[in-house]
C-alpha positions, 0 to 999 in steps of 0.5 A: 499499499502507499500512504501518506503521513500528514504532519511534522512532529515527533507523533509523525515519525513515530507514525511513519517509523511504525508504518514502515516496519510493515510488510504491507508499506509500500511507498511512504509519504510524510507531508511536509515531515522533518529530518527524521521522518526522512529516514524512513519516507519520502518527505514533501515540503511543498504541501499545505496539509490543511488544504484538501485541494491540493491534498486531493490532487497529490493522492490521486497523482501518486496512487495512495491507498491510505492517508494518515492525519497526525494534528488536529489543525487538518481534522478541525479544517475538514481535510479528512472530509474533503479527502473522503469525497474524492474516494481516498481511505482516510484515517482521522475523524471529519470535522464534526468528530474533530470538534470534540478537539477544536472546540472545548464547549462542544466537548464539555457538552457532548460530556455532559449529554453522554454522561462522562464524569468531568469537571463543573465548568462554564462557558463564555463570549465575554470576559466579565461573565468569565471573571464572575463565574471564576470569582463563585466558583474560587481558586484553584480554577482552571481557565481554557481557550476554546479553540486550538491553541497548540496545547497551550491555551490551559491555564492552571490558576492557582489564585484567583488573580492569575485566574482573571488574568488568564481570562483576559489574556484569552479575550486580549487575542493572545491565543488568536481566534481559539480565546474568542470563547473562554471555558472556566472550570473547577480543577480536579485534583489527583494524578493525571493519565491518557487513555486512547482508542481507536474508534470505528463504526462506534466501537472503541479498542483502547490503547495502553495507559501512558501519563504525559508532563505537561509543564516546563520544568522538574518538579511539575513547575512552570508553564504548560507545554505540549509535553516534555515526557511520557511513560507507559504503561502506567503503574499507579493506575488501579484495575476499577479505575483503568476499567473505569476509563475504558467504560468512558471511553466506549460511551464516547465511541458509542456516540461517535455513530449518532448524531451529528457525527453519523458514523463519521469518526475513524480515527483516535480519540484521545482521553485525557483523564484525572484519577480523582478520589471520586473516580476518574474523570475526563479532562479533554477529548483529543480527535488524535494521537496524542504528543508525545503519548504516541511516542512511547505507545506505538513502540509497544504495539505488536500488531500491524499498525497498517493493517489496524489503521486500514480497518479503522479508516474503512469501518470494520470494527471486526477487522481490529486486533491489538497485541502489545508487547510487555516492556515499559517504555519511557520518552524524555523530550529534548527542547530548545532552550526558551521554549515553550517561549521564543527559541532559535533555531538551527543548532547542529544535533550531535550524537543520535547515533550514539543514543541509539546504540544504546539497547532498545532506544529509539529517537524520534525527530519533533523539530529537526531539519536539514540545513544546507550542509546537509547538517541535522539542526534544531527546527522547532521547540520539541527537538527530539524524542528520546525513547527507551524500552526496558523489562521494568519501569526502571530499566526503561526510564535508566536507559532512556537518561543515559541516551539523553546525556549522549546528544548534544545541542546548544541550548539543549534542555529536558526534564530530569525528573520523568517518570519519577513520581510514578516510581515513587508510587501513588502517595506521591501526588498526595 
């Protein structure tokens, strides 16, 4: 099969890497791709992944059998709809399904209607009403830009002044159109955990648990980022909690087979959960693979990803079969100095081969490119995902940090405590 993967981050490198392992994968394209996808696919840098018409032309010209949409923006823009209308097999929900991520208000109302446990909330189109609600709720409180904000439109305010400032920040245009509507919600407490599922024909096929680290600095301090590290599975999740999470994902999947979705959800549903004292509650849904969760989930997948994605895209749940490796996986993100704020690009990267010489280590590229001298250089805030597998959590974590130390570029920054709380047990969150 000829396959095209849309996107340019670490998630897309992991997707391309996993698809390329399949004997059923023919020509593989990454649009636009990065320095890592170039190792397993042909990068196509001159296509806009949100331009459905242009992508339809590419798919026809190159006889593409399957299109895999990585990021949320093209999903919300309706690229999957355009490609399906042209007869293409697409892994990714249509624009209606993508609203589960594209609008936090839509998502929260969906959870209410379906009966999925979530935080108490209010949604507002003007700052004064949002501030009045925040005052009534009291701090700590969570302020969210309603639309897509590249993972940075969520502010956890520990005090009321910070909450009011966050509301002003959203309505000031800091997050663009994403902040024209704001969700203010109850601040839940407990460990966070992600559970992703392949969804097709109203059925959810849950993957393995993962836990991301959103804050920029050690000790869960600093601003939110797109994710600074992750591991899978999550040892602190109790069996009854996992069952509750899986039920929520099944409830959500079943609802996607009804109006207004009309069986158009064929892709991944990402559930972000808080393990509260009252049980797991959904913080958010995303309409695609998580980043960096994908980078630890796919290396643990034994099943052929091409088979799984074709079955999902074709609406054939009976053909979805998932098998998992017993190993643990840990990933640490190497970021540019300054991220998630302004940062410089073009720093030469050294040591990836040495890192991958460590047993069971894979380095996925998140923000890299080749310069005029064909040197690998930094091209994003999150530069690399260093992933390690191990027979135990401690072994995987040790290998990962061993590999991290072998990679160098000017301004390299990373968290040193990825997985530390999990290693210490559930009490470390109390």
